C-alpha positions as CSV (number, residue, x, y, z in Angstrom):
1,M,188.3,109.0,189.6
2,S,190.8,106.5,190.8
3,Q,193.5,107.5,193.2
4,V,196.3,105.6,195.0
5,K,198.4,107.2,197.7
6,G,201.6,105.3,198.3
7,F,203.3,104.5,201.6
8,I,201.5,106.9,204.0
9,K,201.8,103.9,206.3
10,A,204.9,102.4,204.6
11,R,206.8,101.4,207.7
12,K,203.8,99.3,208.9
13,R,203.7,97.4,205.6
14,L,207.4,97.0,204.9
15,L,206.9,95.9,201.3
16,L,210.6,95.2,201.0
17,N,210.6,92.1,198.9
18,R,214.2,91.2,198.0
19,L,215.9,93.8,200.2
20,I,219.2,94.2,201.9
21,V,221.5,97.2,202.2
22,C,225.1,96.3,201.8
23,G,226.0,96.9,205.4
24,L,223.7,94.3,206.7
25,G,226.5,91.7,206.5
26,L,227.6,93.7,209.6
27,S,224.1,93.2,211.1
28,L,224.5,89.5,210.6
29,L,227.8,89.5,212.5
30,L,226.2,91.7,215.2
31,S,223.1,89.5,215.6
32,L,225.0,86.2,215.7
33,W,227.7,87.6,218.0
34,P,229.9,84.6,218.9
35,G,231.6,86.1,221.9
36,R,229.6,84.3,224.6
37,P,230.6,80.7,225.0
38,L,228.1,78.6,226.8
39,A,228.9,78.1,230.5
40,Y,229.5,74.7,232.0
41,G,228.5,73.7,235.6
42,R,229.6,70.5,237.2
43,Q,232.1,68.6,235.0
44,H,233.6,65.2,235.4
45,S,235.1,63.8,238.6
46,P,238.8,64.5,239.0
47,A,239.6,60.9,238.1
48,S,237.7,61.0,234.9
49,P,239.4,62.2,231.7
50,E,236.3,61.5,229.6
51,S,234.6,64.2,227.6
52,S,231.0,65.1,227.1
53,T,229.4,66.7,224.1
54,R,226.2,68.8,223.8
55,W,224.5,70.1,220.7
56,Y,222.3,73.2,220.4
57,S,220.2,74.5,217.6
58,I,220.3,78.2,216.7
59,R,216.9,79.6,215.6
60,L,215.6,82.9,214.3
61,G,211.8,82.8,214.6
62,E,210.8,79.3,213.6
63,E,213.7,78.7,211.3
64,T,216.8,76.7,212.4
65,V,219.7,78.7,211.0
66,G,222.7,77.1,212.6
67,Y,224.1,75.0,215.5
68,I,226.6,75.0,218.4
69,K,228.5,72.0,219.3
70,E,230.1,72.1,222.8
71,T,232.6,69.6,224.0
72,G,234.0,69.7,227.6
73,S,236.8,67.5,228.9
74,R,239.5,67.3,231.5
75,V,243.1,67.1,230.2
76,Q,246.5,66.7,231.8
77,Q,249.2,69.2,230.9
78,G,252.4,69.6,232.8
79,G,251.3,67.1,235.3
80,R,248.2,69.1,236.2
81,W,244.5,68.6,235.4
82,Q,242.8,71.3,233.4
83,W,239.4,71.9,231.8
84,K,239.2,72.2,228.0
85,S,236.0,73.6,226.4
86,I,235.7,73.4,222.6
87,T,232.9,75.3,220.9
88,E,232.0,74.9,217.2
89,S,229.3,77.1,215.7
90,K,228.0,77.7,212.3
91,I,225.3,80.0,210.8
92,A,223.8,79.9,207.3
93,L,221.2,82.3,205.9
94,K,220.3,83.7,202.5
95,R,220.8,87.3,201.2
96,L,219.7,88.3,197.7
97,G,219.4,84.6,196.9
98,Q,223.0,83.8,197.9
99,K,224.0,81.8,201.0
100,V,225.7,83.8,203.8
101,E,227.8,81.6,206.1
102,M,229.7,82.3,209.3
103,S,231.6,79.8,211.4
104,V,233.4,80.5,214.7
105,N,235.3,77.9,216.7
106,Y,236.6,78.4,220.3
107,E,238.9,76.5,222.6
108,H,239.1,77.6,226.3
109,L,241.6,76.2,228.7
110,E,241.1,76.7,232.4
111,T,242.6,75.6,235.7
112,E,240.7,73.1,237.9
113,D,239.3,76.2,239.7
114,G,238.0,77.7,236.5
115,L,240.6,80.4,236.1
116,L,241.1,81.3,232.4
117,Q,244.5,80.3,230.9
118,K,244.2,80.3,227.2
119,I,241.7,81.1,224.4
120,I,242.0,80.1,220.7
121,S,239.4,81.5,218.4
122,E,239.1,80.8,214.7
123,Q,236.6,82.8,212.6
124,V,235.6,82.3,208.9
125,L,233.4,85.2,207.9
126,A,234.2,85.2,204.2
127,S,236.8,82.9,202.7
128,S,239.8,83.7,204.9
129,R,240.4,82.3,208.4
130,V,241.3,84.6,211.2
131,R,242.9,83.0,214.3
132,I,243.2,84.7,217.7
133,E,245.4,83.2,220.4
134,I,245.2,84.6,223.9
135,E,247.6,83.6,226.7
136,V,246.6,84.8,230.1
137,K,249.5,85.7,232.3
138,E,249.5,86.8,235.9
139,D,248.8,90.5,235.2
140,R,248.3,90.7,231.5
141,A,246.9,88.9,228.5
142,E,249.1,88.3,225.4
143,I,247.1,88.4,222.2
144,K,248.3,87.2,218.9
145,T,246.1,87.4,215.7
146,L,247.1,85.5,212.6
147,S,245.6,86.1,209.1
148,G,246.8,85.8,205.6
149,G,250.3,84.8,206.6
150,Q,250.7,87.9,208.9
151,T,250.8,88.1,212.7
152,F,249.7,91.0,214.9
153,Q,250.5,91.1,218.6
154,K,249.4,93.2,221.6
155,S,249.3,93.0,225.4
156,I,246.4,94.1,227.6
157,P,246.8,94.5,231.4
158,Y,244.2,93.3,233.9
159,T,243.7,92.9,237.7
160,G,241.8,90.3,239.6
161,Q,240.7,86.9,238.3
162,L,239.5,86.0,234.8
163,L,237.1,83.0,234.5
164,G,236.4,80.7,231.6
165,P,233.1,78.9,230.8
166,V,233.7,76.2,233.5
167,G,234.5,78.9,236.1
168,I,231.5,80.9,235.2
169,G,229.2,77.9,235.3
170,R,230.6,76.8,238.7
171,L,230.2,80.3,240.2
172,T,226.6,80.4,239.0
173,L,225.9,76.9,240.5
174,E,227.4,77.8,243.8
175,K,226.2,81.3,244.4
176,L,222.8,81.6,242.7
177,K,220.4,79.9,245.2
178,N,217.4,82.2,245.5
179,P,215.6,84.6,243.2
180,G,217.4,87.9,243.2
181,D,220.9,86.4,243.9
182,K,223.6,88.0,241.8
183,I,227.1,87.2,240.8
184,E,229.8,89.2,239.0
185,Y,232.7,87.9,237.0
186,R,235.3,88.9,234.5
187,T,236.5,87.2,231.3
188,I,238.0,88.0,227.9
189,M,236.1,88.4,224.6
190,A,238.4,87.4,221.8
191,E,236.5,89.5,219.2
192,L,237.1,92.7,221.3
193,S,240.6,91.6,222.5
194,Q,239.7,93.1,225.9
195,V,238.6,92.1,229.4
196,V,234.8,92.4,229.9
197,S,232.6,92.3,233.0
198,G,229.7,89.9,233.4
199,E,226.7,89.8,235.7
200,R,224.2,87.0,236.3
201,T,221.0,87.3,238.3
202,L,218.7,84.4,239.3
203,V,215.1,85.0,238.3
204,G,213.5,81.7,239.4
205,E,212.5,78.3,238.2
206,E,210.6,77.5,234.9
207,E,209.9,74.5,232.7
208,V,211.8,74.7,229.4
209,D,210.6,72.9,226.3
210,C,213.3,72.6,223.6
211,G,211.3,70.2,221.5
212,R,212.8,66.9,222.7
213,L,211.9,67.0,226.4
214,K,210.7,69.3,229.1
215,I,213.2,70.2,231.7
216,K,212.7,72.1,234.9
217,A,215.4,74.8,234.9
218,R,216.6,77.9,236.6
219,K,216.2,81.2,234.7
220,V,219.1,83.6,234.8
221,L,219.6,87.0,233.3
222,D,223.1,87.3,231.9
223,R,224.8,90.5,230.8
224,L,228.3,91.3,229.5
225,S,229.5,94.9,229.6
226,P,230.1,96.7,227.2
227,L,227.5,94.7,225.3
228,V,224.1,96.4,225.6
229,S,221.8,93.4,225.3
230,T,220.8,91.0,228.1
231,R,220.4,87.2,227.5
232,E,217.8,85.1,229.2
233,V,219.5,81.8,230.1
234,W,217.9,78.6,231.5
235,L,220.3,76.2,233.4
236,D,219.8,72.6,234.4
237,A,220.6,71.1,237.8
238,E,224.3,70.7,236.8
239,G,224.6,74.4,235.8
240,N,224.8,73.8,232.1
241,E,222.9,75.9,229.7
242,I,219.7,74.4,228.2
243,K,218.3,77.4,226.4
244,A,219.2,81.1,225.8
245,V,217.2,83.9,224.2
246,E,218.6,87.2,223.1
247,A,217.1,90.1,221.1
248,S,218.9,91.0,217.9
249,P,218.4,93.2,214.8
250,L,217.4,90.2,212.8
251,G,214.8,89.1,215.4
252,E,214.8,87.0,218.5
253,L,217.9,84.7,218.6
254,V,217.3,81.3,220.4
255,T,219.8,78.6,221.2
256,C,218.3,75.4,222.6
257,L,219.6,72.0,223.7
258,S,219.2,69.4,220.9
259,S,220.9,66.5,219.4
260,E,223.2,66.2,216.4
261,Q,220.6,64.3,214.4
262,E,217.8,66.8,215.1
263,V,220.0,69.8,214.3
264,M,221.2,68.4,211.0
265,E,217.7,67.4,210.0
266,A,216.4,70.8,210.8
267,L,219.2,72.5,208.8
268,A,218.5,70.3,205.8
269,L,214.9,71.6,205.8
270,A,215.8,75.2,206.5
271,R,215.2,77.7,203.7
272,G,217.6,80.4,205.1
273,Q,214.8,82.9,204.7
274,E,215.7,86.4,203.6
275,Q,213.1,88.3,205.6
276,F,215.3,88.1,208.7
277,F,217.4,90.9,207.1
278,T,214.4,93.2,206.5
279,S,214.0,94.0,210.2
280,T,217.0,96.2,210.2
281,L,215.8,98.3,207.2
282,I,213.9,101.5,207.5
283,T,211.6,102.6,204.7
284,A,212.1,106.3,204.0
285,N,209.2,108.7,204.2
286,V,210.3,110.4,201.1
287,R,212.3,109.4,198.0
288,L,215.3,111.6,198.0
289,P,216.4,113.4,194.8
290,Q,220.1,113.8,194.2
291,A,220.9,111.8,197.3
292,R,224.6,111.6,196.6
293,Q,225.0,115.4,196.2
294,L,222.8,116.6,199.1
295,E,224.3,119.4,201.2
296,R,222.1,119.1,204.2
297,V,219.5,116.7,205.7
298,V,217.5,117.0,208.9
299,I,216.1,113.8,210.3
300,R,214.1,112.7,213.3
301,L,215.0,109.3,214.9
302,R,212.6,107.5,217.2
303,H,213.9,104.7,219.4
304,R,211.7,101.7,220.0
305,K,214.0,100.6,222.9
306,P,215.0,103.8,224.7
307,E,216.4,101.8,227.5
308,L,219.4,100.9,225.3
309,G,220.4,104.6,225.2
310,W,221.8,106.6,222.3
311,P,225.4,106.0,221.1
312,E,227.7,109.0,220.6
313,L,226.3,110.6,217.4
314,E,227.4,114.2,217.5
315,N,230.5,115.2,215.5
316,E,231.8,117.9,213.1
317,Y,229.0,117.3,210.6
318,Q,226.3,115.7,212.7
319,K,224.5,118.2,215.0
320,I,221.8,117.3,217.5
321,L,219.0,119.9,217.4
322,E,216.6,118.2,219.8
323,K,216.9,115.2,222.2
324,D,215.1,113.2,224.7
325,D,215.2,109.6,225.8
326,R,213.1,108.4,222.8
327,T,213.6,111.0,220.1
328,L,216.5,112.8,218.3
329,V,216.3,115.5,215.7
330,M,219.7,115.8,213.9
331,E,221.1,118.1,211.2
332,L,223.5,116.2,208.9
333,S,225.8,118.4,206.7
334,R,228.3,117.8,203.9
335,Q,231.9,118.3,204.8
336,S,234.0,120.6,202.7
337,L,237.8,121.2,202.6
338,K,237.1,124.9,202.5
339,G,234.8,124.9,205.6
340,G,236.5,126.1,208.8
341,P,240.1,126.2,209.9
342,A,242.3,123.1,209.7
343,K,243.0,121.4,213.0
344,R,246.5,120.6,214.3
345,V,246.6,117.4,216.3
346,P,249.6,115.5,217.8
347,A,251.0,112.8,215.6
348,A,250.3,110.2,218.4
349,Q,246.5,110.8,217.9
350,L,246.7,109.9,214.2
351,K,249.1,107.0,214.7
352,P,246.4,104.3,215.1
353,Y,244.9,105.3,211.8
354,L,248.2,104.7,209.9
355,E,249.0,101.3,211.3
356,A,248.4,97.8,209.9
357,S,246.2,95.4,211.7
358,T,244.4,92.1,211.1
359,Y,241.6,93.6,208.9
360,I,243.5,96.6,207.6
361,D,246.6,94.6,206.5
362,F,247.9,97.1,204.0
363,R,251.5,95.9,204.3
364,Q,250.8,93.3,201.6
365,P,252.3,93.5,198.1
366,E,249.1,93.9,196.1
367,I,247.6,96.6,198.3
368,E,250.9,98.5,198.3
369,R,251.2,98.2,194.5
370,V,247.7,99.5,193.9
371,A,248.1,102.4,196.3
372,A,251.4,103.4,194.7
373,R,250.1,103.1,191.1
374,V,246.7,104.8,191.7
375,A,247.9,107.6,194.0
376,G,251.1,108.0,191.9
377,S,252.8,111.4,192.1
378,E,249.6,113.3,192.9
379,K,250.4,116.1,195.3
380,D,246.9,117.2,196.2
381,V,246.0,114.9,199.1
382,F,242.2,115.2,198.5
383,K,242.6,114.2,194.8
384,K,244.8,111.3,195.9
385,A,242.2,110.1,198.3
386,L,239.5,110.4,195.6
387,K,241.6,108.4,193.1
388,L,241.8,105.6,195.6
389,R,238.1,105.8,196.4
390,D,237.3,105.6,192.7
391,W,239.6,102.6,192.1
392,V,237.7,100.7,194.8
393,S,234.3,101.7,193.4
394,Q,235.3,100.6,189.9
395,N,237.2,97.4,190.7
396,L,235.0,95.6,193.3
397,T,231.8,93.7,192.7
398,F,229.0,93.6,195.2
399,D,228.8,90.1,196.8
400,P,225.9,89.4,199.2
401,G,227.6,86.4,200.6
402,F,230.4,88.5,202.1
403,V,230.3,89.2,205.9
404,F,233.7,90.5,206.9
405,A,237.3,89.9,205.9
406,P,240.8,91.4,205.9
407,A,241.5,93.9,203.1
408,S,244.1,91.5,201.5
409,E,241.2,89.0,200.9
410,V,239.0,91.8,199.4
411,I,241.6,93.0,197.0
412,R,242.4,89.4,196.0
413,D,238.8,88.3,195.4
414,K,237.6,91.7,194.1
415,K,234.2,91.2,195.7
416,A,232.5,92.3,199.0
417,T,229.6,94.2,200.5
418,C,230.2,97.7,201.8
419,A,232.1,96.3,204.8
420,G,234.8,95.1,202.4
421,Y,234.7,98.3,200.2
422,A,235.4,100.3,203.4
423,S,238.1,98.0,204.8
424,L,240.0,98.0,201.4
425,L,239.7,101.8,201.0
426,T,241.0,102.3,204.6
427,A,243.9,100.0,203.8
428,L,244.7,101.8,200.5
429,L,244.6,105.2,202.1
430,R,247.0,104.1,204.9
431,A,249.3,102.5,202.4
432,A,249.4,105.9,200.6
433,G,250.3,107.6,203.9
434,I,246.8,109.1,204.6
435,P,245.3,108.4,208.1
436,A,242.0,106.6,207.7
437,R,239.4,105.1,210.0
438,Y,236.4,102.9,209.5
439,L,232.8,104.2,209.9
440,M,229.7,102.2,210.6
441,G,226.2,103.6,210.6
442,L,223.0,104.0,208.5
443,A,222.8,105.3,204.9
444,Y,220.0,106.2,202.6
445,V,219.8,104.5,199.2
446,N,216.8,104.1,196.8
447,G,214.0,104.4,199.3
448,V,215.5,102.8,202.5
449,W,217.9,103.5,205.3
450,G,220.1,100.5,206.2
451,G,223.3,99.4,207.9
452,H,226.3,100.7,206.0
453,A,230.1,101.1,206.3
454,W,232.3,103.7,204.8
455,V,235.5,105.7,205.6
456,E,236.9,108.9,207.0
457,A,240.3,110.2,205.8
458,W,242.4,112.8,207.5
459,L,242.8,115.4,204.7
460,N,244.2,118.9,205.1
461,G,243.6,119.0,208.8
462,R,240.1,117.5,209.1
463,W,238.3,114.2,208.9
464,L,236.4,113.9,205.6
465,P,234.0,111.0,204.9
466,L,234.5,109.0,201.7
467,D,232.3,106.2,200.4
468,A,233.4,103.7,197.7
469,A,230.1,101.7,197.8
470,L,227.8,104.7,197.6
471,P,230.1,107.2,196.0
472,S,229.7,111.0,195.6
473,P,231.8,113.2,193.4
474,G,233.6,114.6,196.5
475,A,233.2,114.0,200.2
476,A,230.4,111.6,201.1
477,D,227.0,113.1,201.1
478,P,225.0,113.7,204.4
479,A,222.2,111.2,203.6
480,R,223.9,109.0,206.2
481,L,224.4,108.8,210.0
482,V,227.7,107.8,211.6
483,V,227.1,105.6,214.6
484,A,230.7,104.4,215.3
485,R,234.3,105.2,214.2
486,S,237.2,102.8,214.6
487,S,240.8,102.1,213.7
488,L,239.8,98.4,213.4
489,E,242.9,97.5,215.4
490,T,240.9,94.7,217.1
491,G,238.3,94.2,214.3
492,P,234.7,95.4,214.1
493,G,233.7,94.4,217.6
494,E,233.7,97.9,219.2
495,S,231.8,99.4,216.3
496,L,229.2,96.6,216.5
497,I,228.6,97.3,220.2
498,A,227.7,101.0,219.4
499,A,225.6,99.8,216.5
500,Q,223.7,97.5,218.8
501,R,222.0,100.5,220.3
502,L,220.3,101.5,217.0
503,F,220.3,98.8,214.4
504,G,216.8,97.3,214.2
505,Y,215.4,99.6,216.9
506,V,214.9,103.1,215.3
507,T,212.7,104.7,212.7
508,I,213.8,107.7,210.7
509,D,211.8,110.6,209.3
510,I,213.3,113.0,206.8
511,L,212.2,116.5,207.8
512,E,214.2,118.7,205.4
513,Y,216.9,118.3,202.7
514,G,218.7,120.6,200.4
515,F,221.2,121.0,197.6
516,Q,222.4,123.7,195.2
517,G,220.8,126.4,197.4
518,R,217.4,124.8,197.3
519,K,215.6,123.7,200.5
520,F,212.8,121.2,200.7
521,R,210.6,120.5,203.7
522,V,208.6,117.2,204.0
523,P,205.1,117.8,205.3
524,D,203.8,115.3,207.9
525,G,201.7,112.6,206.2
526,Q,202.9,113.4,202.7
527,P,202.8,110.2,200.6
528,L,205.7,109.0,198.6
529,Y,203.7,109.1,195.4
530,E,200.2,109.6,194.1
531,V,198.5,108.1,191.1
532,E,195.4,109.9,189.9
533,E,193.6,109.8,186.5
534,G,196.4,107.9,184.8
535,R,199.2,110.2,186.1
536,Y,202.0,109.1,188.5
537,W,203.6,111.8,190.7
538,N,206.5,111.3,193.0
539,Y,206.7,114.1,195.6
540,G,210.3,113.7,196.6
541,L,211.8,113.2,193.2
542,Q,209.4,115.8,191.7
543,L,208.9,113.4,188.9
544,G,205.8,112.5,187.0
545,L,204.7,110.1,184.2
546,R,201.4,109.8,182.3
547,A,200.3,106.2,181.3
548,P,199.3,105.6,177.7
549,A,195.7,104.6,177.2
550,G,195.1,100.9,178.1
551,F,198.2,100.6,180.4
552,S,198.0,99.8,184.1
553,W,200.3,100.6,187.0
554,A,202.4,97.9,188.7
555,E,205.5,97.7,191.0
556,L,205.1,101.1,192.5
557,D,206.7,100.3,195.9
558,K,210.0,98.8,195.1
559,V,213.1,99.8,197.1
560,W,216.8,98.9,197.1
561,P,218.3,96.7,195.7
562,D,215.5,96.8,193.2
563,R,215.9,100.3,191.6
564,T,212.4,100.2,189.9
565,L,210.3,103.3,190.5
566,L,207.3,101.9,188.6
567,T,206.2,99.5,185.9
568,L,203.5,99.9,183.2
569,K,201.7,96.9,181.8
570,G,200.1,97.1,178.3
571,P,197.1,95.3,176.8
572,A,199.2,93.2,174.4
573,G,201.8,92.1,177.0
574,Q,204.1,95.2,176.6
575,T,205.8,96.5,179.7
576,V,207.6,99.8,180.4
577,S,209.8,100.2,183.5
578,L,211.3,103.4,185.0
579,S,214.2,103.0,187.4
580,Q,216.4,105.3,189.3
581,E,220.2,104.9,189.7
582,S,222.9,107.2,190.9
583,W,226.2,108.7,189.8
584,F,229.2,106.3,189.5
585,P,232.9,107.3,189.1
586,A,233.2,106.0,185.6
587,T,236.5,105.5,183.9
588,R,234.9,106.9,180.7
589,P,232.3,109.4,181.9
590,G,231.2,110.3,178.4
591,N,230.4,106.7,177.5
592,Y,229.1,105.5,180.8
593,L,225.4,105.9,179.9
594,V,225.9,104.2,176.6
595,D,227.7,101.3,178.3
596,R,224.9,101.1,180.8
597,L,222.3,100.8,178.0
598,K,224.3,98.1,176.3
599,K,223.9,95.9,179.4
600,E,220.2,96.5,179.2
601,V,219.6,96.1,175.4
602,K,221.9,93.5,173.7
603,G,222.8,94.3,170.1
604,G,220.7,97.4,170.0
605,K,221.1,100.3,167.6
606,L,222.4,103.6,169.1
607,D,220.4,106.7,168.6
608,Y,219.7,110.0,170.5
609,I,216.6,111.7,171.5
610,T,215.9,115.0,173.2
611,V,214.4,114.7,176.7
612,W,214.3,117.6,179.2
613,R,216.1,119.9,176.7
614,K,219.1,117.6,176.2
615,K,220.0,114.8,173.8
616,R,219.9,111.4,175.6
617,P,221.4,108.1,174.4
618,L,218.8,105.6,173.1
619,L,219.4,102.0,172.3
620,V,216.8,100.3,170.1
621,S,216.0,96.7,169.2
622,P,212.8,95.2,167.8
623,D,211.5,93.9,171.1
624,K,213.4,96.0,173.7
625,S,214.4,99.7,173.7
626,A,215.9,101.9,176.5
627,V,216.9,105.5,177.1
628,A,219.2,106.8,179.9
629,I,218.5,110.3,181.3
630,A,221.2,111.9,183.5
631,N,219.8,114.7,185.7
632,G,222.4,115.9,188.1
633,L,223.7,112.8,189.9
634,D,220.4,110.9,189.3
635,I,220.1,108.6,186.3
636,F,216.7,107.5,185.1
637,L,216.5,104.4,182.9
638,L,213.3,103.9,180.9
639,V,212.9,100.5,179.3
640,A,210.2,99.4,176.9
641,R,209.6,95.7,176.1
642,G,207.3,94.1,173.5
643,Q,206.4,94.7,169.9
644,E,207.3,98.1,168.4
645,S,209.3,98.8,171.6
646,E,210.9,102.0,170.1
647,K,207.6,103.5,169.2
648,L,206.2,102.6,172.7
649,L,209.3,104.1,174.4
650,R,209.0,107.4,172.5
651,R,205.3,107.6,173.3
652,V,205.9,107.1,177.0
653,L,208.8,109.6,177.0
654,S,206.4,112.3,175.9
655,G,204.5,111.9,179.2
656,L,207.7,112.0,181.4
657,E,208.1,115.3,183.4
658,S,210.3,116.7,186.1
659,R,210.3,119.9,188.2
660,L,213.9,119.4,189.2
661,I,215.7,119.5,186.0
662,L,219.4,120.3,186.7
663,D,222.0,121.8,184.3
């Protein structure tokens, strides 16, 4: 007797291969957060206008993934000397075989005493450039954001003094003399468009090796509030940064003093390895059936860094059942228009979710045109919202190179990850007069939980979640966890801060799930699947398959984006693969499965075969045949390759069974 039990210890093995949930573009932005310019210590003498330039490598693990170029100089403006710090940074990684790039440039202008006067930030996270200009006045900061030919302005008040990189460096040099000494300062983070508080504590002296030379340096712990992570920073005798280390969802992020030649040589050799992204993914302990139509899910979260704390997770459809510092048990439920009385809220509370901003720039001709055409004269607000959701689902293409961009860029290029799907749907809803906000969190898809973004719309007096990237027929399913909600007035920064507390640091166990009145409990230690005496059985999907004589099992542990459940290999080179997909809001629902098969089998002959009491479309060619089986919202695709593929397919179909056949 041969027996294989799958994934009892799956989270230890992480057989994720080519894996990245669409929201991990957001994890990239979170990990490589550009809001902390390197601090300068002593600069040039007052009589010297010369500039100095320092290069830093950015590493994840042993891989160089980018660089920072820092230039500091003294300039004269209006007859007064000022400090100008210019930072250029660039990151390049791979995701699903495609390069992901992010570049952020800064210019800080300070008085000779290090008081912040102006910040200019330019970010390129997709193809559009977003420019933020901040003028620091006596009691307020005037913020102007420019993108796509549009300008958005706001003013934020502050008290006290705001420092720039030179001011922070000088304060560090002057006040941190002995281990335990501490300084506090305030500055502005352009990405958050808000004043933040910083704290630096001297730890002691250490020798730092950045590859070129060894330098004796002072180690400082640097923390910015409201960010949750703490950087370890090493400073030279002049107070300039030599090295910095910070934990991130993609692994330990290290910046180290280098040279232009060394940085460029290292980048030329870099492979942009994809495994950095896998650290934020959580292998599910059960393969969920009908994930997009579940009505209830109970999960247990365990925190590997409880000192980070839990973000605010409880809401109308996320209930905490048990909680301690390290563990949460939560009940996640599907929202319904018929569930509970509608709420009345003041118009002022909804106003931020109806306004245009840098990333939700819906006052743009194409967005307004699509919103008007798709929503049309529909009176039912829920149907109107679903039409807009379906349009986004049907008209965007998944692009793993996308990080974040304004909705106007997404609708122009018609490609994005879930971050773009969500920003565009938010923009279309607002253009149609429906308040909408941006959600960030974790979602289940094809065997994993991963970072994701979707939307909430204010419909008939309650907030209902809608997802264009992982669509459900109605409101979004509960196989997801909302971590942060935002109007995106100032971009994704505030949501990313909340996500910092969880992304890459939690495990999730599914304890219960249910749909259509059925309830399923997941026993502790239950494997994902079992193979015994030629029969495969998946406990979560309640799906089985018997292998023909002479065939062997392969590819049993694939997860998203590979939809393969299993592969059979035959003695004469034949293969049979079984994959799981999900419901999609097709423009022609009756033909969707046939269209899907035509992408799989080119030029095949259409036929039908009865499987699980219903006729199913079958596409046949001499060396490749496939059948599509819709069961509720799950779609199973069985594909046979090799000689006499149709005969092989029919033979394997006779051994396919399910205990969850839905009408």
